[in-house]
C-alpha positions as CSV (number, residue, x, y, z in Angstrom):
1,M,155.6,151.1,67.6
2,I,156.4,154.5,66.2
3,P,157.3,157.1,68.9
4,T,155.0,160.1,69.2
5,P,156.3,163.5,68.2
6,S,156.1,164.7,71.8
7,A,158.0,161.7,73.1
8,T,160.7,162.2,70.5
9,L,160.9,165.9,71.3
10,A,161.4,165.1,75.0
11,T,164.3,162.8,74.2
12,F,165.8,165.3,71.9
13,R,165.5,168.2,74.3
14,C,166.9,166.3,77.2
15,A,169.8,164.9,75.2
16,W,170.5,168.3,73.7
17,N,170.4,170.1,77.0
18,A,172.7,167.6,78.6
19,F,175.1,168.0,75.7
20,A,174.9,171.8,75.9
21,A,175.5,171.6,79.7
22,G,178.7,169.6,79.2
23,V,180.0,172.0,76.6
24,N,178.9,175.4,77.8
25,Q,178.0,175.3,81.5
26,S,181.0,173.3,82.8
27,A,183.4,175.8,81.3
28,A,181.6,178.7,83.1
29,L,181.8,177.0,86.5
30,P,184.8,177.5,88.8
31,S,187.5,174.8,88.5
32,G,186.5,171.7,90.4
33,A,182.9,172.9,90.9
34,L,181.5,169.9,89.1
35,G,183.6,167.5,91.2
36,T,182.7,163.8,91.0
37,L,179.0,164.4,90.5
38,A,179.5,165.5,86.9
39,T,180.5,161.9,86.1
40,K,177.3,160.5,87.6
41,R,174.7,159.4,85.0
42,I,171.0,160.0,85.7
43,L,168.5,158.2,83.4
44,I,165.1,160.0,83.4
45,A,162.1,158.0,82.1
46,E,159.3,160.4,81.6
47,D,156.6,160.5,78.9
48,D,155.7,164.2,79.5
49,P,158.2,166.2,77.4
50,K,157.7,169.4,79.6
51,I,158.4,167.5,82.8
52,A,161.4,165.7,81.2
53,E,162.8,169.0,80.1
54,L,162.2,170.6,83.5
55,I,164.0,167.8,85.3
56,G,166.8,167.6,82.7
57,R,167.5,171.3,82.9
58,A,167.5,171.2,86.7
59,L,170.0,168.3,86.9
60,Q,172.3,168.9,83.9
61,R,174.6,171.4,85.7
62,E,175.7,168.7,88.1
63,F,175.1,165.4,86.4
64,V,175.1,163.7,83.0
65,V,171.4,163.5,82.1
66,V,169.9,161.0,79.7
67,C,166.2,160.9,78.9
68,A,163.8,158.3,77.7
69,A,160.2,158.9,76.7
70,D,158.9,155.5,78.0
71,G,160.0,152.5,80.0
72,A,161.0,150.5,77.0
73,E,163.4,153.2,75.7
74,A,164.7,153.6,79.3
75,L,165.5,149.9,79.6
76,A,167.3,149.9,76.3
77,K,169.4,152.9,77.4
78,A,170.1,151.4,80.8
79,T,171.3,148.3,79.0
80,R,173.7,150.2,76.7
81,E,175.0,152.6,79.3
82,P,174.2,151.8,82.9
83,P,173.1,154.9,84.9
84,D,174.0,155.7,88.5
85,L,170.4,156.7,89.3
86,L,167.0,156.0,87.6
87,L,164.3,158.7,87.9
88,T,161.1,157.2,86.5
89,D,157.5,158.2,86.1
90,V,155.1,155.3,87.0
91,M,152.5,155.8,84.3
92,M,154.1,155.6,80.9
93,P,153.2,154.0,77.5
94,L,154.8,150.7,76.4
95,M,156.3,149.9,79.8
96,D,155.3,151.5,83.1
97,G,157.8,152.6,85.7
98,F,157.1,149.5,88.0
99,H,157.8,147.1,85.1
100,L,160.9,149.1,84.2
101,A,162.2,148.8,87.8
102,R,161.7,145.1,87.7
103,Q,163.5,144.7,84.4
104,V,166.4,147.0,85.4
105,R,166.9,144.9,88.5
106,L,167.6,141.9,86.2
107,L,170.4,143.6,84.4
108,P,174.0,142.7,85.4
109,G,175.4,145.3,87.8
110,L,172.1,147.1,88.2
111,Q,170.5,145.0,91.0
112,R,171.3,147.8,93.5
113,L,170.7,150.8,91.2
114,P,169.0,153.6,93.1
115,I,165.5,154.2,91.8
116,V,163.3,157.3,92.4
117,F,159.6,157.1,91.3
118,L,158.0,160.4,90.2
119,T,154.2,160.1,89.8
120,A,150.8,161.7,90.0
121,D,149.6,158.3,91.6
122,D,150.0,159.0,95.3
123,R,148.0,156.1,96.5
124,P,149.6,154.3,99.5
125,S,149.3,151.0,97.6
126,S,151.4,152.4,94.7
127,Q,154.0,153.8,97.1
128,I,154.3,150.4,98.9
129,H,154.6,148.7,95.5
130,G,157.4,151.1,94.5
131,I,159.3,150.5,97.8
132,R,159.0,146.8,97.4
133,L,160.7,147.2,94.0
134,G,163.6,149.0,95.8
135,A,162.7,152.6,95.4
136,R,164.8,155.1,97.4
137,H,162.1,157.7,97.1
138,F,158.5,158.0,95.8
139,I,157.9,161.6,94.8
140,S,154.4,162.8,94.1
141,K,153.7,165.2,91.2
142,P,153.5,168.1,91.3
143,F,156.9,168.3,93.0
144,V,159.3,171.1,94.0
145,V,162.4,170.9,91.8
146,K,164.7,172.1,94.5
147,D,163.6,169.2,96.7
148,L,164.2,166.7,93.8
149,I,167.7,168.0,93.3
150,E,168.5,167.7,97.0
151,R,167.2,164.1,97.1
152,V,169.3,163.2,94.0
153,R,172.4,164.8,95.6
154,A,171.8,162.8,98.8
155,I,171.5,159.6,96.9
156,L,174.5,160.0,94.7
157,G,176.7,161.7,97.3
158,P,179.9,163.5,96.8
């Protein structure tokens, strides 16, 4: 299947922003400010390019951020370079976030990968399903970026 222009744009923007953060922002921070968090990889699976960019920009100062525009792309990226945390939308094309979580759990070394679901689907049944798949958090959209950053910091620790 051919990726949509908006999906490709989300991947490009997120990857570019993460690259730019590594080159420019880390040099502007005080020595040791990035600490061990800067080596932690976060894989964001989000089909909305604006949301992917918003999350990527918010996290790139402290973490290595990699974006995927759908679950299938995220699975391929997790296989190539395992992340330390998966932030995934639930409703995405090609492979939804629940299926992605099940597939990631089958990868060697990722059975205990922390997963955070981001979704507009706030039905209790969806939340229970996400928790059964091993989600650390189930965050409803719209969300407060500051709260998301705090949850990520708490999961990945110092």
